[in-house]
N, C-alpha and C positions, 0 to 999 in steps of 0.2 A: 764205433763206439758213440752212444748217446751223451751228449753233453747237457747237464741241467744247471740252469743258472738260478741260484736260490739267494735272496736278499735276507741277511741275518741281522737283526737289530743289535747294535753294540753300544753301551753307554760310553760317552766320551765327555771329558771336562773341557769346555771351552775357556781358553786362557785369554780372557778379555783384559783390556787397559785397566778397566774398573776393578778386577780381581786382583791384578797385579798391584795396583794402587793399595788395595784393602790389606794384602799381605805384608807389604812394606810397612803399613801403619801398625799392624801386630807385632812387628819386630822392633818397633822403636821403645826405648827406655823413657821413663817418665819425663825427664827433663828435655829430651830430644823432641818428644812429642808436643809439649807445650810450645817450644819455638817453631816447631813446623806448623802448628795451628795457626799462629798469629801471623806467620809468613804468608800462608796460603790465603788467609782472610784479605791480606792486601793485594795479593797477586790474581786470585781467581774470582772471576765476576760472579760466579754462581754461588760460591760458598759464602754463607752469612750465619750470623749469630741468632739463634731462636730467641728473640729477646723475652717473649712472654714465660717461656720455660726458665730461662736463666733468672729472671725476676722472682718466680716462684722458688727457684733452688736457693737464691741468696737469702730470701725471707726464712727459709727454713734451714739455713746453714747452721750449723752447731758451733763452728769457730770460724773467726775472721782469718786467722792465721794458724795452720797446724802447730801444735806443740813442739814438734821435732825441729821447726824451722825458727822457733823462738829461742833455741839453744846457742850457747857459746862455748868454746873450748876454754875450760877454766885454768888450764896450765898445770894442774896437779891431780893426783888420783883421788878418788872419792874417799878411800882409806885414810890418805893424808889429811885430807880436808877435815874429816870426821875426827881423827886422832888429834889433831891440833886443838880442837874445840874440848874434847875430853881432857886434854892435858891442863886446861884451866878451869875446868868444871867445878862447881861447889857441891856437887853431888857426893854422897858418902863414898869413900876411897874403895870399899869393897865393890859397891855398885858400878863405879867407873871401871875397875878391873874387868868386871863382867862384860860391860859393854865393848871394852877394847878386845876381849876375847873373841867376840862375834864379829869383828872386822873383816878377818880373812875369809868369812863364810857369806859375805856379800857379793852379789853378781855386779856387772857393769851398770845395771839399772837400779842399784841399790836394794834389791829385794834379797830375802835370805834363802839360800840354797837348800838347805836342810831343816827338817823338823826338829823342833825344840827336844823331843823325846830322844831323837838321835844324838843331838848335841850334848844332851845331859850324860850320855854314855861315853862321850868323847872328851869332854871338858870337866875340870873339878868344881862344877857348880850344879846345884839343884834345878830342876825345871822351873820352879818359882823364881829363883834368882835370875836365870836366862830370860824369862817373861819380863822382868823388871828392867833388866839390861837392855832388852829390845825396846821397851817403852822410852828409855832414855835415849837410845840412838834416834828413835822417831822424832823426839822433840828437838834435835839438833837441826842445823842447816846443812843440806835442804831437808825440809820437814818430809817425814814419811818412810825414811830409811829403816830397814829391818823388818819390813813386813814381809809376809809369805805370798803375797800376790798384789795385783793391782787394786782391786777393790779394798783389801785392808790398808794399802798404803794410802788410798784416797780417804779411808776413814780416819786414819791417824792425822792426816792434815786438815780434814773437815772439822775434827774436834778441837784442834789447836787453833786454826784460823777463825772458825765461826762457832765459838763454844756455845752460843745461844740458839743455833740454827738446828732445831730439832727436825725439821723436815728435810734437810740435806742429808743427816745421818739416816733417816728413814728411809730416803730414796736409795742409798747405797745398801742398806740392810735388806729392804724389802722389795725393792724395784730395780735392782741391777740388771737382772736378766732381761726384764722387759725393756730396759733403756737400751740396752746393746742391740736388742732386736728391733728398735724403732718402734715398738708398740705404744705410742704416746697415749692413745685414748684408754687403753686397759690400765696404763700406769697412772693416769688421772684418777681412774675408779678406784684403784687400789689404796692410792695415797689421799683420796678424798679431797683432790685439790682441782680447781678449775684449770683449763688449758693456760690461761695467762698466768696464775700462780705457779703451775708446774715450770714454766718457761723461765720465770724468776729464779726458781731453784736450780734449774738446769744452767743458768747463767753463772751462779756461784760456783757451781761444779767446774765449769770450764776454767776457772782460775786456778784449778789445783793441776799438779803433774801427774800423770799415770806412772811414770818412771823417773823418780827424783835423782838418781845416780847418773841418768844419760847427760853427756856434755863434758864430763871430767876426762882427763887424760887416761888413756888406756881402755876407754869404753868402746862400744860397739859403733858409735858414729863416726863416719868419715866424711870429709868433704867431698863434693862431686856426685853424689847419688842421694836418692831418697828411696825408701822401701816403696814397693808398688802394691804389696800384698800384707795385711796384718792379721795374725792369727792369735786369738785369745780362747781361753777355756773358762765356761761357767760350770764349776763342778767337772764333770768329765765330758761335758758338751761343748764342741767347738763352735766359736763365733768367727767368721771370717768377714773382713770388709777390706775394700779398696782404698788407696791414699784419695784424699780429697785433693784433686789437682787443679792446674790453672786452665782447663779445657772447658769453655762454655758449651752448652748444649748447641748443636749445629744442624743446619737444614741446608737443603739444595734450593736456591730461590729462582725466580724467573728473570730472564733477560729478554728484552724486546729484540727480535731479530728481523723486524720488517726492513725490507731492503737489502739485508744481508745476502751474500751469495758468494761463490767461489772460494777463494782462500778464507775469507772472513767467516763463512758459514761452517767451514771445516774446522776452523779454529774454535768457535763457540761450542761444536759438537765435542770436540776434544776436551775442552775446560770443563764442560758439562759432565763428561763421564770421569774425569779425574775428581771432581767434587763428589760425585756418586760414591765412587770407591774409597774416598777418604772418609766420608761419613759413615760407611757401612764398615770400614777398618777400624774406627773408633769404637764402634758398637760391639764388633766381634772381639776387639782386644779386651774390653771390659767383661764381656761374657765368658771369654775362655780364661782371662785370669781369675775371675771369681771361681769357675769351676775347677780350676787346677788348685787354688788355694784350698777350697773344700776337700779335695782329694788329698792333698798333702796333710792336712790338718788330721785326718783320719789316720792315714797311713803312718805318719811320722809321730803321732801322739806320744808314744812312750819316750821318744828321744826330747821332743819339744818340752815335755813336763819333767825331763831329768831323770827318768827312770832306766834309760839306756844311754851308754856312752857314744854310740854312733848311730846315724840314721838308717833307714832301710834302704838298701841299694836298689834303685829303680833303673828301668831302661826306657829309652824314648818309645820303643815299639809297645811296650805294655801300658804306658800312660796314654799313647795315641789310641790304642785299643779301647781303653776304658772311656775315654773323653769322647770317642766317635769322631776323631780328627785325623788328619794325616801325620806322619812323622815329621815332615818338613815344617807343618804349622807348630808342632810341640817345639821344635828346634828354634823356630822364630820367636815362639812366645817365651822362652826361659832366657833368651840371650839378653845380657845387660841389664836384668831385673833382679829386685831383691824382695825377700819375704822377712817380716819382722815377727818374731816368736817369743814366747816366755824364755826360750833358751837363748835368744840374741838374734842378730840379723844375719842372713845368709843370701848369697846369690842363688838365684832358683837352679841355676846350672850345677851347683854343687850336690844336689840330690840325683844327679844323673852321671856321676862320675864313673860308677861302675856298671859292668854289663852282666855281673853275677846276679843270682837272686831273682827278683821280680817276680812276676806271675808264675813262670815257668817253674821257678824254685819252689814256690808255694804249692803248685800242684804236685811236685816230686814229694815234698814235705807230707802232705796229707795222705798221698798213696803210701808212703813208708809207714805212717802211723795207722793205717786202716786195719780192721779186723779181717785177717786172710780168709776167715770163714764167710765173711760178708763184705767183700770188697765195694768201694765206692763207685758209682756209676759216673759217667761224665757230667750227666745233669745234677747229681748230688754234689759234686765237686764244684760245679759253677755256683750252686746255692751257697756252699761254705765259703767261696771265695767272695760273694756279694756281701756275706755277713762281715768279712774283713774289710770291705769297702771297695773290693774290685768287681764291677759289674761287667762279666764277660759272658759271652754266648756259649752254649755247650759245644759247638763246633770249635771254637777257639780252644777250650779245654782239650777236645780230641786231637787238635792239631799239636798243641804242645806236648801232649801225652806221646803221641807218635814220634815227635823229634827227640824225645826223651827215650825212645825205644822201649816204652812200657806197653804191654799188651792191654786188651780190653778188660773190663771187670769180670766178664764171663771166663775168660782164659786165666785170670788171676785167682779165681776161686779155689780155695783148697778144702777138701773133705776131711772132717775129723776122723 
């Protein structure tokens, strides 16, 4: 028998110390990450702050202290706080009655959870009366309660706190979307303001609170964690941003190794590898969190905006497939981290509690609803999934279809 020795290339992932360090960083919750950064800056001779980048970031910082860190638990519910003010209000009795009727429909952020048209059908008040009652709530402490969204709440606050500031109102009415996207140049042009004038207006905006009800008892905020990802919507378009953290820009510096040898040289090599892994981990953590936030903002839109009672049930495998990362990385990414949305604050893990549904369930749903005389091909199913926010390959659709025991489109076609 003739023996044949053939070399077949096989891709392998080398698990280096730097990679291990990076994956450990990806798994860290926000508070632990900040503590770890300052610890390593003290211990690792190669890890250092990029002073120039940090100075630039600090100059462009929108807030010295994030609004959620300025909050204190006030010891009473928002409804109790507003109700006490209504009890001594000098407004007409009918208007006070309307405002009190709206209190149960405020969420923990102080925002109204239902449209006025719907409330007019539930309560014995006209839409016009409800609008007046909402304006009364907005004038109480904290300012801006009763709004239907963040921008409207900020508008209420701006008009009460800065009644002469037309540019601030114009910023919120005409420049909100550009502001959220960080397009300061286009915003200056639209509002006909110089960059310096725009910065002055934005400084006044920072004095307002996007969620006036947060911080009262029974709200979403709890000690010991801060949201890592924030999701908002401008109309139907999602805007995702990460928490401004206490992690400065990092880099791997140089250390003079002249004369080092033996154990000392090995020590420096190990520490440099750790520094490289840590810097890479911080970068990957931010990149993956943002991509996950964008995906959840699309997939959970109906839930976040209050149109559905429960979120879409996702699987780790599905999300890993869409993001193009491993399931282990997804598990690290969602552990101990939180997302804040218009619906409230949720652990990222909460969206992965069930193994039902997901992409495989959507594949079955699309096939169940197809025209039997013209069934969907795998390529077409992949295209429809992408329209829903799932970017998956045709071969992945074929794999899920096979696991579901569903034959190909050619075999599913029925003749009339």
